ROBA-138829 format. One record per residue (C-alpha): residue number from 1; residue in one letter; x, y, z. Coordinates in pm, whole numbers. Layout:
! residues N
NODE   n res   east  north     up
NODE NUM   a      X      Y      Z
...
! end
This chain:
! residues 348
NODE   n res   east  north     up
NODE   1   m  -4992  13267  -2153
NODE   2   t  -4663  13421  -2257
NODE   3   a  -4316  13294  -2177
NODE   4   d  -4282  13577  -1926
NODE   5   q  -4530  13401  -1700
NODE   6   q  -4298  13138  -1561
NODE   7   r  -4442  12817  -1419
NODE   8   d  -4407  12739  -1051
NODE   9   h  -4210  12416  -1077
NODE  10   s  -3991  12278   -807
NODE  11   a  -3627  12310   -898
NODE  12   g  -3466  11984   -996
NODE  13   t  -3253  11828  -1262
NODE  14   g  -3444  11761  -1581
NODE  15   t  -3736  11998  -1524
NODE  16   v  -3826  12225  -1817
NODE  17   p  -4033  12529  -1707
NODE  18   v  -4078  12688  -2052
NODE  19   a  -4060  12518  -2393
NODE  20   g  -4044  12678  -2735
NODE  21   v  -3962  12604  -3097
NODE  22   i  -3716  12763  -3339
NODE  23   t  -3726  12732  -3717
NODE  24   a  -3497  12864  -3988
NODE  25   g  -3787  12865  -4233
NODE  26   s  -3608  12677  -4510
NODE  27   y  -3782  12667  -4848
NODE  28   p  -3726  12536  -5204
NODE  29   a  -3504  12758  -5418
NODE  30   d  -3767  12773  -5693
NODE  31   d  -4069  12835  -5469
NODE  32   p  -4008  13065  -5169
NODE  33   v  -4373  13175  -5172
NODE  34   t  -4512  12829  -5092
NODE  35   g  -4223  12752  -4860
NODE  36   l  -4263  13062  -4643
NODE  37   r  -4639  13017  -4628
NODE  38   e  -4581  12664  -4500
NODE  39   v  -4358  12808  -4227
NODE  40   l  -4642  13040  -4121
NODE  41   e  -4872  12737  -4117
NODE  42   l  -4617  12556  -3900
NODE  43   i  -4603  12848  -3656
NODE  44   s  -4982  12832  -3618
NODE  45   f  -4949  12459  -3553
NODE  46   v  -4690  12523  -3281
NODE  47   e  -4937  12754  -3108
NODE  48   q  -5215  12496  -3137
NODE  49   l  -4992  12239  -2965
NODE  50   g  -4954  12473  -2668
NODE  51   f  -4584  12558  -2679
NODE  52   d  -4486  12875  -2493
NODE  53   t  -4277  13037  -2766
NODE  54   v  -4202  13008  -3135
NODE  55   g  -3903  13178  -3291
NODE  56   v  -3730  13220  -3624
NODE  57   r  -3367  13242  -3714
NODE  58   q  -3239  13523  -3934
NODE  59   r  -3016  13374  -4203
NODE  60   h  -2824  13551  -4478
NODE  61   l  -2734  13407  -4822
NODE  62   e  -2929  13092  -4741
NODE  63   r  -3273  12954  -4831
NODE  64   g  -3422  13062  -4502
NODE  65   i  -3579  13361  -4330
NODE  66   s  -3354  13658  -4408
NODE  67   s  -3568  13917  -4227
NODE  68   a  -3686  13785  -3891
NODE  69   l  -3896  14081  -3784
NODE  70   t  -4070  14111  -4120
NODE  71   f  -4165  13746  -4096
NODE  72   l  -4275  13776  -3734
NODE  73   g  -4503  14063  -3833
NODE  74   a  -4688  13818  -4057
NODE  75   a  -4682  13552  -3783
NODE  76   a  -4839  13800  -3540
NODE  77   e  -5148  13814  -3761
NODE  78   r  -5182  13434  -3758
NODE  79   t  -5139  13376  -3386
NODE  80   s  -5306  13513  -3075
NODE  81   q  -5134  13384  -2761
NODE  82   i  -4792  13237  -2823
NODE  83   t  -4479  13447  -2762
NODE  84   l  -4291  13524  -3086
NODE  85   e  -3911  13543  -3089
NODE  86   s  -3617  13619  -3316
NODE  87   n  -3341  13365  -3249
NODE  88   v  -3137  13566  -3340
NODE  89   v  -3079  13884  -3545
NODE  90   p  -2704  13933  -3613
NODE  91   l  -2634  14297  -3522
NODE  92   g  -2326  14317  -3742
NODE  93   f  -2538  14418  -4042
NODE  94   e  -2804  14627  -3866
NODE  95   t  -2853  14998  -3802
NODE  96   p  -2938  15014  -3431
NODE  97   f  -3222  15268  -3438
NODE  98   r  -3383  15110  -3745
NODE  99   l  -3383  14769  -3581
NODE 100   a  -3539  14930  -3272
NODE 101   e  -3814  15083  -3489
NODE 102   d  -3883  14748  -3656
NODE 103   f  -3890  14566  -3323
NODE 104   a  -4124  14822  -3167
NODE 105   t  -4358  14808  -3468
NODE 106   v  -4386  14429  -3463
NODE 107   w  -4416  14437  -3083
NODE 108   a  -4724  14658  -3127
NODE 109   l  -4869  14436  -3402
NODE 110   a  -4823  14135  -3176
NODE 111   a  -4983  14316  -2879
NODE 112   g  -4666  14273  -2677
NODE 113   r  -4609  13905  -2758
NODE 114   l  -4264  13966  -2906
NODE 115   h  -3918  13893  -2771
NODE 116   i  -3616  13996  -2974
NODE 117   g  -3293  13802  -2971
NODE 118   v  -2977  13961  -3108
NODE 119   s  -2618  13851  -3144
NODE 120   s  -2282  14014  -3202
NODE 121   s  -2216  13819  -3522
NODE 122   a  -2196  13923  -3888
NODE 123   p  -2210  13598  -4087
NODE 124   h  -2064  13597  -4438
NODE 125   a  -1926  13947  -4383
NODE 126   d  -1661  13902  -4653
NODE 127   l  -1920  13807  -4915
NODE 128   l  -2160  14085  -4819
NODE 129   a  -1906  14366  -4781
NODE 130   d  -1969  14508  -5129
NODE 131   l  -2346  14506  -5071
NODE 132   n  -2329  14680  -4735
NODE 133   r  -2319  15056  -4677
NODE 134   p  -1997  15196  -4823
NODE 135   d  -1922  15366  -4492
NODE 136   a  -1974  15047  -4289
NODE 137   d  -1663  14969  -4086
NODE 138   p  -1597  14595  -4046
NODE 139   k  -1394  14677  -3736
NODE 140   t  -1698  14820  -3555
NODE 141   d  -1746  14647  -3221
NODE 142   a  -2080  14467  -3247
NODE 143   y  -2137  14513  -2875
NODE 144   e  -2137  14889  -2935
NODE 145   l  -2413  14830  -3192
NODE 146   i  -2610  14630  -2937
NODE 147   a  -2565  14907  -2679
NODE 148   r  -2699  15164  -2926
NODE 149   f  -2992  14938  -3011
NODE 150   l  -3082  14912  -2641
NODE 151   e  -3051  15289  -2605
NODE 152   a  -3286  15341  -2900
NODE 153   l  -3538  15105  -2740
NODE 154   e  -3535  15312  -2423
NODE 155   g  -3701  15594  -2618
NODE 156   r  -3490  15869  -2467
NODE 157   t  -3553  16222  -2592
NODE 158   l  -3315  16318  -2873
NODE 159   s  -3384  16693  -2853
NODE 160   d  -3557  16938  -2621
NODE 161   q  -3717  17102  -2924
NODE 162   g  -4044  16980  -3070
NODE 163   l  -4011  16810  -3409
NODE 164   q  -4181  16972  -3710
NODE 165   t  -4381  16706  -3898
NODE 166   p  -4653  16706  -4167
NODE 167   y  -4900  16671  -3879
NODE 168   g  -4778  16977  -3693
NODE 169   i  -4539  17007  -3401
NODE 170   e  -4470  16667  -3254
NODE 171   e  -4358  16598  -2901
NODE 172   r  -3987  16592  -2835
NODE 173   p  -3839  16336  -3078
NODE 174   h  -3765  15978  -2975
NODE 175   v  -3779  15638  -3144
NODE 176   q  -4140  15538  -3218
NODE 177   p  -4343  15340  -3132
NODE 178   n  -4239  15353  -2769
NODE 179   i  -4232  15027  -2573
NODE 180   p  -4285  15074  -2197
NODE 181   g  -3974  14985  -1999
NODE 182   p  -4083  14657  -1837
NODE 183   n  -4198  14526  -2176
NODE 184   r  -3866  14528  -2361
NODE 185   p  -3768  14160  -2350
NODE 186   v  -3429  14137  -2522
NODE 187   w  -3217  13823  -2540
NODE 188   l  -2848  13807  -2629
NODE 189   g  -2742  13497  -2818
NODE 190   g  -2393  13378  -2744
NODE 191   g  -2160  13102  -2639
NODE 192   s  -1853  13285  -2511
NODE 193   n  -1776  13425  -2168
NODE 194   r  -1777  13776  -2315
NODE 195   s  -2132  13744  -2444
NODE 196   v  -2247  13590  -2116
NODE 197   d  -2091  13869  -1909
NODE 198   w  -2222  14141  -2142
NODE 199   a  -2579  14009  -2122
NODE 200   a  -2564  13995  -1743
NODE 201   q  -2418  14343  -1708
NODE 202   h  -2673  14504  -1941
NODE 203   g  -2992  14348  -1807
NODE 204   l  -3055  14106  -2093
NODE 205   n  -3180  13749  -2101
NODE 206   l  -2939  13486  -2231
NODE 207   f  -2995  13251  -2526
NODE 208   l  -2741  12972  -2572
NODE 209   g  -2743  12778  -2897
NODE 210   n  -2588  12450  -3007
NODE 211   l  -2234  12591  -2993
NODE 212   t  -2024  12681  -2690
NODE 213   d  -1659  12744  -2613
NODE 214   a  -1498  12454  -2428
NODE 215   e  -1428  12487  -2057
NODE 216   g  -1096  12304  -2027
NODE 217   d  -1150  11939  -2114
NODE 218   a  -1520  11942  -2024
NODE 219   d  -1786  11813  -2264
NODE 220   f  -2056  12027  -2425
NODE 221   g  -2316  11999  -2149
NODE 222   t  -2072  12076  -1870
NODE 223   s  -1918  12366  -2063
NODE 224   q  -2257  12517  -2142
NODE 225   f  -2377  12479  -1785
NODE 226   a  -2065  12667  -1673
NODE 227   r  -2189  12957  -1889
NODE 228   v  -2534  12937  -1733
NODE 229   r  -2391  12952  -1381
NODE 230   r  -2156  13234  -1478
NODE 231   f  -2449  13435  -1615
NODE 232   r  -2666  13383  -1309
NODE 233   r  -2387  13481  -1072
NODE 234   a  -2312  13797  -1271
NODE 235   a  -2681  13886  -1313
NODE 236   a  -2738  13852   -938
NODE 237   e  -2480  14123   -877
NODE 238   t  -2663  14379  -1093
NODE 239   t  -2945  14613   -992
NODE 240   f  -3191  14583  -1280
NODE 241   g  -3465  14468  -1045
NODE 242   r  -3602  14185  -1258
NODE 243   e  -3535  13816  -1291
NODE 244   r  -3339  13719  -1599
NODE 245   s  -3410  13409  -1809
NODE 246   v  -3180  13157  -1975
NODE 247   a  -3284  12941  -2270
NODE 248   v  -3085  12673  -2451
NODE 249   e  -3133  12518  -2792
NODE 250   r  -3151  12145  -2868
NODE 251   v  -3230  11939  -3179
NODE 252   l  -3476  11662  -3085
NODE 253   l  -3580  11385  -3325
NODE 254   p  -3835  11157  -3153
NODE 255   t  -3940  10850  -3349
NODE 256   d  -4238  10714  -3154
NODE 257   t  -4505  10795  -3415
NODE 258   a  -4271  10835  -3713
NODE 259   s  -4316  10625  -4024
NODE 260   a  -4044  10382  -4129
NODE 261   e  -3931  10630  -4395
NODE 262   q  -3921  10915  -4145
NODE 263   r  -3724  10705  -3895
NODE 264   a  -3465  10624  -4160
NODE 265   h  -3437  10993  -4252
NODE 266   y  -3392  11105  -3892
NODE 267   r  -3135  10833  -3824
NODE 268   e  -2934  10930  -4132
NODE 269   f  -2955  11301  -4047
NODE 270   a  -2835  11254  -3689
NODE 271   s  -2561  11012  -3794
NODE 272   s  -2425  11255  -4054
NODE 273   r  -2380  11521  -3785
NODE 274   e  -2247  11302  -3505
NODE 275   a  -1872  11314  -3578
NODE 276   r  -1857  11692  -3541
NODE 277   t  -1973  11666  -3180
NODE 278   h  -1672  11460  -3066
NODE 279   v  -1401  11722  -3123
NODE 280   a  -1338  12086  -3037
NODE 281   h  -1322  12318  -3339
NODE 282   g  -1088  12611  -3409
NODE 283   a   -878  12832  -3188
NODE 284   r  -1169  12888  -2948
NODE 285   r  -1220  12511  -2916
NODE 286   t  -1588  12535  -3001
NODE 287   l  -1805  12239  -2900
NODE 288   i  -2126  12135  -3077
NODE 289   a  -2427  11971  -2912
NODE 290   r  -2543  11628  -3025
NODE 291   d  -2879  11582  -3191
NODE 292   l  -3104  11376  -2962
NODE 293   h  -3253  11096  -3172
NODE 294   g  -3461  10803  -3051
NODE 295   s  -3777  10731  -2858
NODE 296   a  -3942  11002  -2650
NODE 297   a  -3840  10821  -2332
NODE 298   e  -3477  10803  -2445
NODE 299   i  -3471  11172  -2538
NODE 300   a  -3632  11275  -2209
NODE 301   e  -3380  11066  -2016
NODE 302   r  -3089  11237  -2193
NODE 303   l  -3234  11582  -2134
NODE 304   a  -3293  11500  -1768
NODE 305   a  -2925  11403  -1738
NODE 306   d  -2811  11729  -1898
NODE 307   p  -2680  11956  -1620
NODE 308   v  -2813  12264  -1801
NODE 309   f  -3174  12169  -1723
NODE 310   d  -3170  12256  -1355
NODE 311   g  -3536  12351  -1317
NODE 312   s  -3493  12713  -1431
NODE 313   t  -3338  12689  -1777
NODE 314   q  -3583  12709  -2066
NODE 315   l  -3578  12479  -2371
NODE 316   r  -3592  12585  -2735
NODE 317   v  -3643  12295  -2976
NODE 318   s  -3448  12367  -3293
NODE 319   l  -3610  12221  -3604
NODE 320   p  -3358  12078  -3854
NODE 321   y  -3321  12238  -4196
NODE 322   g  -3492  12108  -4505
NODE 323   f  -3740  11860  -4357
NODE 324   e  -4092  11809  -4489
NODE 325   l  -4386  11982  -4321
NODE 326   a  -4530  11642  -4224
NODE 327   e  -4201  11553  -4054
NODE 328   y  -4200  11875  -3855
NODE 329   r  -4557  11808  -3744
NODE 330   q  -4471  11455  -3629
NODE 331   i  -4158  11571  -3445
NODE 332   l  -4340  11854  -3268
NODE 333   t  -4640  11640  -3175
NODE 334   d  -4419  11371  -3022
NODE 335   i  -4220  11634  -2831
NODE 336   r  -4536  11802  -2704
NODE 337   e  -4725  11485  -2611
NODE 338   r  -4448  11241  -2518
NODE 339   v  -4118  11414  -2434
NODE 340   l  -4210  11731  -2245
NODE 341   p  -4456  11570  -1998
NODE 342   l  -4167  11352  -1878
NODE 343   l  -3974  11671  -1797
NODE 344   g  -4238  11839  -1582
NODE 345   w  -4360  12077  -1852
NODE 346   e  -4730  12156  -1888
NODE 347   a  -4914  12338  -2166
NODE 348   h  -5134  12632  -2073
! end
């Protein structure tokens, strides 16, 4: 069952209707081959556990997956049911129609099991400027790039004249392969009011990560839930004729079946990142979510108290960078078998 087939759960605080996993696909600097193959193995394991979705981040200048759709093409050949996602592709470095072609190609390879997440960001733009197209304008509005990407996905005719090809006269030209309209699941990743409003106004789903702009003096959970409510109100006023989804990202580190060494590692990891969650950062007063570390019951209790999980919001479990494959397996197994059942989620 894909993530599009929402469960019929009663609305209520703490209920998770859809649960997925996100990985950055980190690997050793001297052995990307083995590292990336282990990530593919991990994705197969996520499907075996019964999660609804599995997604990959697209990272630049880091030891992680730098081409999400290329990687998901390989993942499509190793899975059969789970929904695949990109969480997310920064549009700042992409050519809209080429990204649409890549998405449509992997969508076909995955037999429709692909969701694409995009964002308006361009990470490390200063470092990559000299490696980008010489005519690339850093002042280009990334939302214009997203709009062009969506237009390319629509497959509109680019000319009334048939296109001459090596195979003869083709039909009127449009981006190929063509994805039928109802099957173009696109998510916009964001944390600002602008991104929330844009997603609502353009018929997109909304993916909210571990960062959000502060709402006054409110904490992370309250500020992020304000974005969720804002999106749903704005989406309800549109006429796209389909229900929109919201998913949020959380780092979960359950310790129930962890070894003593693993417990110490998780505790140290969470502790090293705790201080950053107590202050707002920068001019936008960005807030960062806490890692949830402890027993499955403790983690489930904290998720149930999070206002974001109102019975409709989906969960994406973000795997931390640089952990061992055995640690990922233990974390995911505990989440699947011990955390999620306490939140009303069921595998299908």
